[in-house]
KOLTI-72413 format. One line per field, with one value per residue (C-alpha): x, y, z; residue in one letter. Coordinates in nm, 2 decimals, padded with zeros to 4 digits. Example, Ala and Ser with C-alpha at 12.3 -4.5 7.8 and 13.67 -1.06 7.14 Angstrom:
c1 01.23/01.37
c2 -00.45/-00.11
c3 00.78/00.71
res a/s
END
This chain:
c1 03.90/03.81/03.88/03.67/03.34/03.42/03.39/03.08/02.89/03.02/02.92/02.59/02.49/02.59/02.42/02.13/02.05/02.11/01.84/01.61/01.61/01.61/01.26/01.13/01.22/01.07/00.74/00.70/00.75/00.52/00.21/00.31/00.30/-00.04/-00.19/-00.08/-00.13/-00.49/-00.53/-00.36/-00.59/-00.88/-00.74/-00.69/-01.07/-01.16/-00.93/-01.05/-01.45/-01.30/-01.10/-01.37/-01.59/-01.36/-01.32/-01.69/-01.71/-01.42/-01.60/-01.90/-01.74/-01.59/-01.87/-02.07/-01.79/-01.88/-02.25/-02.23/-02.00/-02.32/-02.56/-02.39/-02.36/-02.52/-02.65/-02.72/-02.94/-03.09/-03.21/-03.37/-03.54/-03.68/-03.77/-03.56/-03.53/-03.31/-03.09/-03.10/-03.03/-02.72/-02.58/-02.66/-02.48/-02.19/-02.12/-02.20/-01.94/-01.67/-01.70/-01.76/-02.10/-02.29/-02.66/-02.79/-03.08/-03.29/-03.53/-03.86/-03.93/-04.25/-04.02/-04.01/-03.75/-03.75/-03.45/-03.19/-02.89/-03.03/-03.19/-03.48/-03.65/-03.72/-03.82/-04.18/-04.19/-04.12/-03.75/-03.68/-03.53/-03.76/-03.62/-03.26/-03.48/-03.58/-03.27/-03.13/-03.42/-03.39/-02.98/-02.94/-02.75/-02.79/-02.53/-02.61/-02.56/-02.85/-02.94/-03.03/-03.14/-03.02/-02.63/-02.51/-02.47/-02.37/-02.59/-02.54/-02.86/-02.79/-03.06/-03.04/-03.03/-03.16/-03.13/-03.44/-03.46/-03.61/-03.50/-03.26/-02.98/-02.87/-02.56/-02.48/-02.16/-02.16/-01.96/-01.80/-01.47/-01.24/-01.35/-01.30/-01.00/-00.86/-00.93/-00.80/-00.46/-00.45/-00.51/-00.44/-00.79/-01.03/-01.36/-01.68/-02.04/-02.35/-02.72/-03.00/-03.27/-03.64/-03.74/-03.39/-03.07/-02.80/-02.56/-02.19/-01.88/-01.54/-01.17/-01.18/-01.06/-01.33/-01.35/-01.41/-01.64/-01.88/-01.88/-01.96/-02.25/-02.37/-02.37/-02.54/-02.80/-02.86/-02.83/-03.03/-02.96/-02.60/-02.52/-02.14/-02.02/-01.72/-01.40/-01.56/-01.33/-01.44/-01.33/-01.36/-01.21/-00.91/-00.82/-00.96/-01.05/-01.09/-01.42/-01.56/-01.95/-02.19/-02.44/-02.36/-02.57/-02.81/-03.08/-03.32/-03.31/-03.17/-02.98/-02.62/-02.37/-01.98/-01.77/-01.38/-01.15/-00.76/-00.63/-00.52/-00.25/-00.10/-00.11/00.08/00.35/00.58/00.50/00.62/00.86/01.02/00.94/01.17/01.48/01.45/01.47/01.74/01.94/01.90/02.00/02.31/02.39/02.33/02.63/02.85/02.81/02.87/03.21/03.29/03.22/03.42/03.75/03.72/03.71/04.09/04.29/04.46/04.73/05.07/05.20/05.44/05.24/05.00/05.29/05.37/05.02/04.99/05.34/05.20/04.89/05.03/05.25/04.94/04.82/04.57/04.56/04.21/04.29/04.49/04.74/04.73/04.90/04.84/05.17/05.40/05.74/05.99/05.71/05.44/05.62/05.71/05.32/05.24/05.51/05.41/05.01/05.13/05.33/04.99/04.76/05.00/05.03/04.64/04.55/04.79/04.65/04.28/04.37/04.50/04.27/03.98/04.11/04.10/03.76/03.57/03.44/03.67/03.37/03.10/03.28/03.11/03.20/03.27/03.27/03.56/03.43/03.05/03.16/03.38/03.14/02.84/03.04/03.07/02.71/02.60/02.84/02.70/02.39/02.37/02.41/02.09/01.87/01.90/01.86/02.06/01.93/02.11/01.95/02.09/02.00/02.12/01.99/01.74/01.88/02.18/02.39/02.16/02.20/02.52/02.50/02.28/02.29/02.74/02.96/03.00/02.62/02.65/02.91/02.69/02.39/02.56/02.70/02.34/02.18/02.49/02.38/02.01/02.05/02.26/01.99/01.71/01.86/01.97/02.29/02.34/02.28/02.55/02.54/02.79/02.87/02.96/03.06/02.92/02.59/02.54/02.48/02.39/02.25/02.28/02.04/01.93/01.57/01.39/01.14/01.16/00.84/01.06/01.27/01.02/01.02/01.36/01.29/00.99/01.20/01.49/01.23/01.06/01.40/01.43/01.07/01.19/01.33/01.72/01.82/02.15/02.34/02.03/01.88/01.57/01.52/01.33/01.55/01.44/01.60/01.54/01.63/01.62/01.61/01.78/01.77/02.04/01.96/01.59/01.76/02.15/02.42/02.69/02.77/02.89/02.55/02.36/02.51/02.47/02.09/02.01/02.13/01.95/01.63/01.75/01.75/01.38/01.28/01.38/01.26/00.94/00.96/00.96/01.11/01.20/01.13/01.25/01.46/01.26/01.40/01.54/01.57/01.94/01.82/01.67/02.09/02.02/01.71/01.85/02.11/01.88/01.64/01.99/02.08/01.70/01.61/01.78/01.66/01.30/01.29/01.40/01.13/00.85/00.78/00.77/00.38/00.23/-00.03/-00.17/-00.31/-00.57/-00.56/-00.84/-00.91/-01.09/-01.23/-01.36/-01.38/-01.26/-00.94/-00.74/-00.41/-00.26/00.09/00.27/00.35/00.59/00.53/00.72/00.52/00.81/00.73/00.84/00.75/00.45/00.36/00.68/00.58/00.84/00.98/01.17/01.35/01.40/01.67/01.84/01.85/01.96/02.22/02.32/02.34/02.01/01.78/01.82/01.71/01.41/01.35/01.32/01.09/00.89/00.89/00.86/00.54/00.37/00.41/00.29/-00.03/-00.14/-00.06/-00.32/-00.56/-00.57/-00.63/-00.94/-01.04/-00.93/-00.76/-00.47/-00.16/00.08/00.31/00.65/00.89/01.25/01.53/01.77/02.04/01.85/01.93/02.32/02.22/02.27/02.10/01.78/01.62/01.66/01.55/01.21/01.18/01.23/00.98/00.72/00.77/00.75/00.45/00.26/00.25/00.25/00.54/00.25/00.08/00.37/00.53/00.81/00.80/01.14/01.22/01.37/01.64/01.70/01.75/01.98/02.24/02.41/02.17/02.37/02.39/01.97/01.92/02.07/01.91/01.57/01.65/01.63/01.36/01.18/01.26/01.12/00.80/00.80/00.62/00.82/00.69/00.85/00.70/00.71/00.75/00.79/01.03/01.35/01.58/01.59/01.55/01.27/01.60/01.66/01.34/01.28/01.57/01.42/01.20/00.94/00.54/00.40/00.43/00.29/00.24/00.40/00.10/00.26/00.11/-00.25/-00.35/-00.43/-00.62/-01.01/-00.92/-00.82/-00.43/-00.41/-00.01/-00.05/-00.34/-00.11/00.20/-00.08/-00.23/00.08/00.25/-00.05/-00.02/00.35/00.34/00.06/00.25/00.55/00.33/00.28/00.01/-00.03/-00.13/-00.19/-00.08/-00.24/-00.60/-00.77/-01.07/-01.38/-01.28/-00.95/-01.08/-01.30/-01.04/-00.80/-01.05/-01.14/-00.77/-00.72/-00.57/-00.54/-00.53/-00.53/-00.47/-00.54/-00.74/-01.04/-01.04/-00.87/-00.60/-00.36/-00.51/-00.36/-00.40/-00.71/-00.86/-00.79/-00.97/-01.27/-01.26/-01.23/-01.52/-01.73/-01.66/-01.82/-01.45/-01.42/-01.77/-01.90/-01.63/-01.70/-01.68/-01.45/-01.51
c2 08.14/07.95/07.62/07.64/07.79/07.50/07.22/07.35/07.37/07.02/06.90/07.08/06.92/06.60/06.61/06.73/06.47/06.24/06.40/06.46/06.04/05.95/06.15/06.05/05.60/05.69/05.83/05.56/05.30/05.46/05.52/05.15/04.96/05.14/05.03/04.65/04.64/04.70/04.46/04.18/04.24/04.26/03.92/03.77/03.81/03.65/03.33/03.31/03.28/03.01/02.86/02.87/02.68/02.42/02.36/02.32/02.08/01.82/01.87/01.71/01.44/01.37/01.36/01.18/00.87/00.86/00.85/00.55/00.40/00.42/00.34/00.05/-00.11/-00.42/-00.46/-00.10/-00.18/-00.50/-00.28/-00.04/-00.29/-00.41/-00.06/-00.15/00.26/00.20/-00.02/00.27/00.57/00.38/00.36/00.71/00.81/00.60/00.68/01.06/01.07/00.87/01.13/01.43/01.51/01.75/01.59/01.30/01.15/00.87/00.95/00.76/00.70/00.95/01.19/01.17/01.19/00.84/00.90/01.16/01.26/01.59/01.44/01.34/01.64/01.58/01.24/01.19/01.52/01.59/01.62/02.00/02.01/01.86/01.97/01.81/01.47/01.51/01.63/01.28/01.12/01.22/01.21/00.89/01.10/01.52/01.70/02.08/02.35/02.49/02.68/02.45/02.60/02.93/02.78/02.69/02.34/02.11/01.81/01.45/01.25/00.92/00.60/00.29/-00.03/-00.34/-00.36/-00.10/00.23/00.19/00.47/00.80/00.88/01.24/01.34/01.71/01.94/02.26/02.54/02.67/02.84/02.55/02.53/02.95/02.89/02.62/02.88/03.18/02.93/02.85/03.22/03.50/03.64/03.71/03.51/03.57/03.40/03.46/03.36/03.57/03.34/03.48/03.52/03.48/03.73/03.71/03.40/03.52/03.28/03.47/03.46/03.85/03.97/03.97/04.33/04.34/04.03/04.23/04.56/04.32/04.13/04.50/04.60/04.28/04.32/04.69/04.64/04.25/04.33/04.47/04.63/04.57/04.51/04.38/04.57/04.79/04.93/04.84/04.98/04.77/04.95/05.12/04.86/04.91/04.59/04.53/04.34/04.08/03.96/03.71/03.52/03.10/02.88/02.73/02.43/02.55/02.90/03.04/03.41/03.29/03.54/03.48/03.84/03.78/04.03/04.17/04.36/04.70/04.76/04.44/04.42/04.81/04.71/04.52/04.80/05.04/04.87/04.82/05.19/05.28/05.02/05.20/05.57/05.45/05.30/05.59/05.81/05.60/05.60/06.01/06.00/05.80/06.01/06.34/06.17/06.07/06.40/06.60/06.35/06.32/06.73/06.71/06.60/06.27/06.18/06.17/05.87/05.75/05.72/05.56/05.26/05.22/05.17/04.91/04.80/04.77/04.55/04.31/04.26/04.14/03.93/04.20/04.16/04.27/04.64/04.71/04.94/05.19/05.57/05.70/05.87/05.80/05.79/05.56/05.58/05.44/05.19/05.06/05.10/04.87/04.63/04.61/04.56/04.27/04.08/04.16/04.01/03.69/03.61/03.69/03.46/03.17/03.20/03.23/02.87/02.73/02.84/02.75/02.37/02.34/02.48/02.36/02.01/01.95/01.79/02.08/02.33/02.41/02.50/02.15/02.06/02.27/02.59/02.50/02.49/02.79/02.97/02.82/02.90/03.27/03.30/03.18/03.42/03.69/03.66/03.57/03.94/04.04/03.74/03.59/03.27/03.06/02.76/02.45/02.17/01.88/01.67/01.31/01.21/00.92/00.60/00.73/00.39/00.25/00.49/00.45/00.09/00.09/00.42/00.41/00.64/00.87/00.90/00.95/01.21/01.41/01.42/01.49/01.82/01.87/01.87/02.13/02.39/02.35/02.39/02.73/02.83/02.76/02.96/03.32/03.46/03.52/03.13/02.88/02.57/02.30/01.93/01.76/01.39/01.13/01.24/01.48/01.81/02.13/02.49/02.79/03.04/03.28/03.37/03.62/03.35/02.99/02.91/03.04/02.78/02.57/02.79/02.71/02.36/02.42/02.66/02.36/02.08/02.29/02.33/01.88/01.81/01.82/01.52/01.52/01.45/01.35/01.18/01.12/00.92/01.13/01.02/01.17/01.24/01.27/01.41/01.41/01.66/01.76/02.13/02.24/02.61/02.80/02.86/02.66/02.36/02.38/02.66/02.56/02.47/02.14/02.00/02.18/01.99/01.64/01.76/01.84/01.50/01.32/01.48/01.43/01.07/01.10/01.24/00.95/00.68/00.82/00.89/01.24/01.49/01.74/01.71/01.94/01.84/01.76/01.72/01.42/01.28/01.19/00.92/00.79/00.65/00.44/00.32/00.18/00.00/-00.11/-00.28/-00.43/-00.59/-00.68/-00.81/-01.20/-01.24/-01.12/-01.38/-01.65/-01.53/-01.49/-01.14/-01.09/-01.14/-01.18/-00.98/-01.11/-00.89/-01.02/-01.00/-00.98/-01.13/-00.86/-01.15/-01.36/-01.06/-01.31/-01.33/-01.65/-01.48/-01.31/-01.09/-01.19/-00.87/-00.89/-00.67/-00.69/-00.67/-00.52/-00.54/-00.18/-00.02/-00.18/-00.28/-00.19/-00.15/-00.34/-00.01/00.08/-00.27/-00.42/-00.16/-00.21/-00.60/-00.58/-00.32/-00.56/-00.91/-01.02/-01.02/-01.34/-01.46/-01.26/-01.41/-01.79/-01.68/-01.50/-01.79/-02.08/-01.92/-01.80/-02.14/-02.32/-02.10/-02.14/-02.51/-02.51/-02.26/-02.53/-02.80/-02.65/-02.55/-02.21/-02.21/-01.97/-01.88/-01.71/-01.41/-01.33/-01.04/-01.09/-00.87/-00.78/-00.96/-01.29/-01.33/-01.34/-01.64/-01.95/-02.20/-02.01/-02.20/-02.55/-02.40/-02.26/-02.61/-02.80/-02.52/-02.67/-03.03/-02.99/-02.81/-03.03/-02.71/-02.72/-02.49/-02.34/-02.14/-01.93/-01.63/-01.47/-01.09/-00.90/-00.59/-00.37/-00.24/-00.57/-00.70/-00.45/-00.49/-00.79/-00.86/-01.21/-01.35/-01.28/-01.40/-01.73/-01.75/-01.66/-01.89/-02.18/-02.07/-02.06/-02.44/-02.54/-02.44/-02.11/-01.84/-01.44/-01.10/-00.80/-00.55/-00.17/-00.17/00.20/00.34/00.16/00.21/-00.12/-00.14/-00.38/-00.60/-00.65/-00.74/-00.95/-01.19/-01.26/-01.54/-01.36/-01.46/-01.12/-00.73/-00.53/-00.11/00.06/00.24/00.59/00.55/00.39/00.58/00.87/00.72/00.77/01.16/01.31/01.24/01.15/01.10/00.82/00.69/00.67/00.50/00.28/00.14/00.16/-00.09/-00.31/-00.33/-00.41/-00.68/-00.84/-00.83/-01.01/-01.27/-01.11/-01.12/-00.74/-00.65/-00.30/-00.26/00.05/00.05/00.28/00.39/00.25/00.49/00.32/00.00/00.08/00.24/-00.07/-00.29/-00.08/-00.08/-00.48/-00.51/-00.87/-00.82/-00.56/-00.53/-00.24/-00.05/-00.06/-00.43/-00.49/-00.34/-00.63/-00.85/-01.11/-01.46/-01.56/-01.27/-01.28/-01.66/-01.48/-01.22/-01.48/-01.65/-01.37/-01.10/-01.09/-01.11/-01.46/-01.54/-01.87/-02.06/-02.37/-02.32/-02.44/-02.77
c3 -03.99/-04.28/-04.16/-03.88/-04.08/-04.31/-03.98/-03.84/-04.15/-04.24/-03.87/-03.87/-04.19/-04.12/-03.79/-03.95/-04.19/-03.96/-03.69/-03.94/-04.11/-03.77/-03.67/-04.03/-03.92/-03.58/-03.73/-04.01/-03.75/-03.52/-03.76/-03.96/-03.64/-03.51/-03.84/-03.83/-03.44/-03.54/-03.79/-03.60/-03.30/-03.52/-03.70/-03.35/-03.22/-03.55/-03.52/-03.18/-03.27/-03.52/-03.24/-02.97/-03.26/-03.31/-02.88/-02.88/-03.22/-03.07/-02.71/-02.89/-03.08/-02.70/-02.56/-02.82/-02.78/-02.39/-02.43/-02.71/-02.49/-02.23/-02.44/-02.59/-02.31/-02.26/-01.87/-01.92/-02.22/-02.04/-01.74/-02.02/-02.17/-01.87/-01.70/-01.41/-01.30/-00.97/-01.22/-01.46/-01.19/-01.03/-01.41/-01.51/-01.17/-01.21/-01.55/-01.52/-01.23/-01.45/-01.73/-01.45/-01.63/-01.47/-01.60/-01.79/-01.90/-02.00/-02.23/-02.31/-02.70/-02.66/-02.51/-02.13/-01.91/-01.71/-01.49/-01.43/-01.24/-01.11/-00.79/-01.03/-01.06/-01.40/-01.37/-01.50/-01.70/-02.03/-02.17/-02.18/-02.48/-02.75/-03.04/-02.95/-02.89/-03.25/-03.39/-03.29/-03.43/-03.76/-03.78/-03.54/-03.27/-03.22/-03.04/-02.96/-02.73/-02.48/-02.14/-01.87/-01.53/-01.70/-01.76/-02.11/-02.16/-02.41/-02.47/-02.67/-02.72/-02.88/-02.89/-02.68/-02.91/-02.87/-03.20/-03.27/-03.06/-02.70/-02.55/-02.52/-02.31/-02.28/-02.13/-02.09/-01.95/-01.84/-02.06/-01.74/-01.68/-01.78/-02.16/-02.18/-02.00/-02.31/-02.56/-02.34/-02.30/-02.68/-02.81/-02.50/-02.58/-02.31/-02.33/-02.18/-02.22/-02.06/-02.12/-02.12/-02.01/-01.95/-01.58/-01.50/-01.40/-01.67/-01.60/-01.64/-01.72/-01.79/-01.80/-01.71/-01.33/-01.11/-01.13/-01.48/-01.46/-01.27/-01.42/-01.79/-01.60/-01.50/-01.87/-01.97/-01.73/-01.88/-02.25/-02.26/-02.67/-02.62/-02.92/-02.87/-03.19/-03.37/-03.38/-03.08/-02.81/-02.44/-02.13/-01.81/-01.52/-01.65/-01.90/-02.26/-02.49/-02.81/-02.84/-03.09/-02.99/-03.13/-03.02/-02.98/-03.19/-02.94/-03.02/-02.76/-02.90/-02.58/-02.57/-02.53/-02.62/-02.66/-02.62/-02.73/-02.62/-02.66/-02.39/-02.64/-02.33/-02.36/-02.73/-02.74/-02.50/-02.78/-03.03/-02.75/-02.66/-03.02/-03.03/-02.73/-02.84/-03.17/-03.01/-02.77/-03.06/-03.26/-02.97/-02.93/-03.32/-03.31/-03.00/-03.19/-03.51/-03.31/-03.17/-03.48/-03.67/-03.39/-03.41/-03.83/-03.77/-03.58/-03.89/-03.95/-03.75/-03.79/-03.97/-03.74/-03.43/-03.68/-03.71/-03.39/-03.25/-03.53/-03.42/-03.07/-03.15/-03.33/-03.06/-02.86/-03.10/-03.27/-03.62/-03.74/-03.78/-04.13/-04.16/-04.44/-04.52/-04.82/-04.86/-05.15/-05.02/-04.80/-04.48/-04.73/-04.84/-04.50/-04.43/-04.71/-04.63/-04.27/-04.36/-04.61/-04.29/-04.08/-04.28/-04.40/-04.00/-03.92/-04.22/-04.08/-03.74/-03.83/-04.03/-03.76/-03.49/-03.77/-03.78/-03.37/-03.31/-03.63/-03.75/-04.09/-04.26/-04.20/-04.10/-03.80/-03.49/-03.30/-02.88/-02.78/-02.95/-02.84/-02.45/-02.48/-02.65/-02.41/-02.12/-02.20/-02.30/-02.00/-01.76/-02.00/-01.92/-01.57/-01.43/-01.60/-01.57/-01.89/-01.99/-02.24/-02.41/-02.58/-02.81/-02.88/-03.16/-03.39/-03.71/-03.60/-03.78/-03.88/-03.86/-04.08/-04.36/-04.35/-04.38/-04.68/-04.87/-04.77/-04.57/-04.85/-04.83/-04.49/-04.50/-04.78/-04.55/-04.25/-04.43/-04.59/-04.22/-04.09/-04.36/-04.28/-03.94/-04.00/-04.25/-03.99/-03.64/-03.58/-03.66/-03.27/-03.21/-03.22/-03.47/-03.40/-03.46/-03.14/-03.33/-03.50/-03.63/-03.29/-03.33/-03.11/-03.12/-02.87/-02.82/-02.56/-02.51/-02.30/-02.19/-02.16/-02.39/-02.68/-02.70/-02.83/-03.10/-03.19/-03.19/-03.45/-03.70/-03.71/-03.73/-04.01/-04.21/-04.15/-04.32/-04.67/-04.81/-04.87/-05.17/-05.26/-05.50/-05.68/-05.41/-05.17/-04.79/-04.53/-04.25/-03.87/-03.60/-03.19/-03.01/-02.63/-02.48/-02.14/-02.06/-01.82/-01.52/-01.50/-01.57/-01.49/-01.37/-01.57/-01.94/-01.84/-01.67/-01.91/-02.23/-01.99/-01.93/-02.30/-02.38/-02.13/-02.29/-02.65/-02.51/-02.37/-02.70/-02.87/-02.62/-02.68/-03.06/-03.04/-03.23/-02.92/-02.54/-02.29/-01.99/-01.67/-01.35/-01.21/-01.56/-01.43/-01.25/-01.60/-01.63/-01.26/-01.39/-01.73/-01.53/-01.27/-01.55/-01.72/-01.43/-01.33/-01.70/-01.66/-01.34/-01.50/-01.77/-01.49/-01.24/-01.54/-01.46/-01.86/-02.00/-02.36/-02.51/-02.80/-03.04/-03.35/-03.70/-03.93/-04.24/-04.51/-04.69/-04.44/-04.13/-03.87/-03.65/-03.77/-03.68/-03.38/-03.30/-02.94/-02.80/-02.48/-02.17/-01.85/-01.54/-01.29/-00.91/-00.88/-01.21/-01.27/-01.65/-01.88/-02.27/-02.49/-02.57/-02.24/-02.25/-02.57/-02.71/-02.34/-02.38/-02.75/-02.61/-02.31/-02.55/-02.37/-02.64/-02.75/-02.44/-02.47/-02.78/-02.74/-02.40/-02.62/-02.89/-02.61/-02.47/-02.81/-02.94/-02.62/-02.61/-02.99/-02.97/-02.66/-02.85/-03.14/-02.95/-02.77/-03.09/-03.20/-03.57/-03.50/-03.64/-03.45/-03.52/-03.31/-03.38/-03.43/-03.29/-03.57/-03.37/-03.35/-03.75/-03.64/-03.42/-03.64/-03.42/-03.43/-03.71/-03.47/-03.15/-03.37/-03.49/-03.17/-02.98/-03.28/-03.22/-02.84/-02.84/-03.14/-03.39/-03.75/-03.87/-04.09/-03.81/-03.69/-03.87/-03.80/-03.80/-03.93/-03.98/-04.28/-04.11/-03.91/-04.25/-04.41/-04.10/-04.28/-04.55/-04.71/-04.33/-04.26/-04.62/-04.49/-04.14/-04.26/-04.58/-04.35/-04.16/-04.48/-04.56/-04.20/-04.30/-04.13/-04.28/-04.30/-04.26/-04.31/-04.05/-04.04/-04.43/-04.56/-04.27/-04.35/-04.67/-04.84/-05.20/-05.41/-05.53/-05.18/-05.11/-05.41/-05.29/-04.92/-04.87/-04.73/-04.72/-04.62/-04.58/-04.29/-04.40/-04.11/-03.92/-03.95/-04.31/-04.17/-03.88/-04.10/-04.36/-04.41/-04.24/-04.61/-04.61/-04.97/-04.97/-04.72/-04.92/-05.23/-05.03/-04.86/-05.26/-05.42/-05.08/-05.17/-05.53/-05.47/-05.26/-05.44/-05.77/-05.59/-05.45/-05.09/-04.81/-04.70/-04.35/-04.23/-03.88/-03.63/-03.79/-03.56/-03.72/-03.92/-04.17/-04.22/-04.22/-04.52/-04.72/-04.66/-04.78/-05.08/-05.16/-05.15/-04.84/-04.70/-04.34/-04.06/-03.71/-03.45/-03.17/-03.41/-03.36/-03.02/-02.81/-02.74/-02.45/-02.21/-02.32/-02.10/-02.19/-02.58/-02.59/-02.41/-02.68/-02.97/-02.82/-02.78/-03.05/-03.42/-03.52/-03.36/-03.35/-03.45/-03.27/-03.06/-02.63/-02.42/-02.30
res x/x/x/x/x/x/x/x/x/x/x/x/x/x/x/x/x/x/x/x/x/x/x/x/x/x/x/x/x/x/x/x/x/x/x/x/x/x/x/x/x/x/x/x/x/x/x/x/x/x/x/x/x/x/x/x/x/x/x/x/x/x/x/x/x/x/x/x/x/x/x/x/x/x/x/x/x/x/x/x/x/x/x/x/x/x/x/x/x/x/x/x/x/x/x/x/x/x/x/x/x/x/x/x/x/x/x/x/x/x/x/x/x/x/x/x/x/x/x/x/x/x/x/x/x/x/x/x/x/x/x/x/x/x/x/x/x/x/x/x/x/x/x/x/x/x/x/x/x/x/x/x/x/x/x/x/x/x/x/x/x/x/x/x/x/x/x/x/x/x/x/x/x/x/x/x/x/x/x/x/x/x/x/x/x/x/x/x/x/x/x/x/x/x/x/x/x/x/x/x/x/x/x/x/x/x/x/x/x/x/x/x/x/x/x/x/x/x/x/x/x/x/x/x/x/x/x/x/x/x/x/x/x/x/x/x/x/x/x/x/x/x/x/x/x/x/x/x/x/x/x/x/x/x/x/x/x/x/x/x/x/x/x/x/x/x/x/x/x/x/x/x/x/x/x/x/x/x/x/x/x/x/x/x/x/x/x/x/x/x/x/x/x/x/x/x/x/x/x/x/x/x/x/x/x/x/x/x/x/x/x/x/x/x/x/x/x/x/x/x/x/x/x/x/x/x/x/x/x/x/x/x/x/x/x/x/x/x/x/x/x/x/x/x/x/x/x/x/x/x/x/x/x/x/x/x/x/x/x/x/x/x/x/x/x/x/x/x/x/x/x/x/x/x/x/x/x/x/x/x/x/x/x/x/x/x/x/x/x/x/x/x/x/x/x/x/x/x/x/x/x/x/x/x/x/x/x/x/x/x/x/x/x/x/x/x/x/x/x/x/x/x/x/x/x/x/x/x/x/x/x/x/x/x/x/x/x/x/x/x/x/x/x/x/x/x/x/x/x/x/x/x/x/x/x/x/x/x/x/x/x/x/x/x/x/x/x/x/x/x/x/x/x/x/x/x/x/x/x/x/x/x/x/x/x/x/x/x/x/x/x/x/x/x/x/x/x/x/x/x/x/x/x/x/x/x/x/x/x/x/x/x/x/x/x/x/x/x/x/x/x/x/x/x/x/x/x/x/x/x/x/x/x/x/x/x/x/x/x/x/x/x/x/x/x/x/x/x/x/x/x/x/x/x/x/x/x/x/x/x/x/x/x/x/x/x/x/x/x/x/x/x/x/x/x/x/x/x/x/x/x/x/x/x/x/x/x/x/x/x/x/x/x/x/x/x/x/x/x/x/x/x/x/x/x/x/x/x/x/x/x/x/x/x/x/x/x/x/x/x/x/x/x/x/x/x/x/x/x/x/x/x/x/x/x/x/x/x/x/x/x/x/x/x/x/x/x/x/x/x/x/x/x/x/x/x/x/x/x/x/x/x/x/x/x/x/x/x/x/x/x/x/x/x/x/x/x/x/x/x/x/x/x/x/x/x/x/x/x/x/x/x/x/x/x/x/x/x/x/x/x/x/x/x/x/x/x/x/x/x/x/x/x/x/x/x/x/x/x/x/x/x/x/x/x/x/x/x/x/x/x/x/x/x/x/x/x/x/x/x/x/x/x/x/x/x/x/x/x/x/x/x/x/x/x/x/x/x/x/x/x/x/x/x/x/x/x/x/x/x/x/x/x/x/x/x/x/x/x/x/x/x/x/x/x/x/x/x/x
END
């Protein structure tokens, strides 16, 4: 009786304490979750409001660019100056149609509409938003939101200059469901916008369901001065919403209201699911505790039965459970010896198994282990409809790192790379090194969109520089993602398609890419390109486009870079990124280089004889520096075209030089001795040292566009790098060129930093030879050049 009473009391005490603890946990989770949910919804609405402002601001900038294009069109300015209304109307209609504008106006300096695209109903009348014209007159141009015909529009007004303002051009886009849909997709919030023009019924634009829109419109109609405040809960139909209402700033003081809403039911769903999971888990724990307590209360098992059971487990290969019998007799001694034997066998088998399934350098699972676990995960997820994802990646330019910094450094980098991958992934994910610099991550997701979160975490872990053996370098990886069963039904196909996606990312210079159905055909296309490349050279399918380089001192184009394109009869115009790498792999790069040299030198010779004083630059591949005949070939082409060597610049990348620095210096020295100028291209993206650069017979450095494209936009880090590079180049007696100049702000900053030359879309895109000549004669950068004979 005593034993049974004590057993019952112990069981009741143990289970009672566990139940109270679980109830307290559920209560705390519920209260904290509700509080956090309310704060999160309020913050989501505030963030959504700021995102809407940013969207409209960005949209206004794009609209301003479009209006400036129209206002700068020379035929259009002539038509405006001459008062040619039919031509003006046609231009307004055509331009408005191209950019899908809802309204285009030409406004005289006195504020009268001379022409419009609204069937001319405003022509001859005063512009309906005079405040917008006044703002443009004060600021040079104006952008604002107004109400036109009872609908919200975003208008931009810019002057037509000749060179003084002769008129105003105004283009407007209606703020419609597509604009609000962008905000809905970005934030997940429902967005409604209505205008309250006098004498008109309220006009509503919304992402809400139709029934909810009708109810909201009825509220707006019955409450012109709506009292819906931030944080108020609004029920539309059966759906409650957390809401934030505010007016939209307009130029014509029209009443346009914005209502941002978050479905409370949808926001609460994850919390309810979490509470349900905690409840289920707690119930399971309680059930397990009851079973454990019952078994514990039954007492211990006979020692010999325990030993027999342990022997049977070892016979089956299970060494995980220890053998422990707390007795100071022969059976206890036998149990201790038995357990020592079990532990020794287990340790040896685990060591052998680990060596067979793990990478010796990084300690990560190898390809065999990864493929096996991927197969098991796919089989386990199939009955429940789960998705198994795979991310495959390799380190960009790893061979260059190995060649430049040594294989020991490369091994240390692989170890550190694997360590960061383990830190950036969850415990349930599997990280493996498949071989070389190729790694893979297996993960399970409920939603395919969550796969990108895995890539973002890994990218974030790789952002910090890798500091090894006193050397700090930035390392980037190309990643490809494929999902099962979305992209493949088995492990082998999934790995193959993740590999295809990874090479898509590498080819497109992206950090991550998802597998796209049909991309397996890319291999066939690569083979087709390889087989057709030699014929393309022979049949003149290649073209040269030229991009001017502007001297900051004279602001004139004295140099141009030759860029090869392939006009494929089937695939159309192909950029060099798509076939140059294949040409290097197949050994055909020498043919392309000779073709480009011959055509560029010939064109430059023709230009100079016609009065265009230009120097042409040609890019060399890394493999070209292994051709001992290259200097002689270049000299022969220059002689044939009657072009002086000083009018040719050969551009080579840092990584190309570092493949075999001694041989590269020899070839470059011969080219320099023949009077040819040499340039280091893409400077800053390789791993060469200053000592190597000082030994190269080069004349100029080209700063890589990745450091230039954000200049003038507040990137202090890029500004420091560019300034340092310019000072370094000048101290070494080199000319410094910046490529990738795409804005006036970047141009001005480079000029202030003392850069010598610049090229980029701010000046001109690469142009075919005939168009380039026209550009040189007509552009302000190439002004005062003689006209063709």
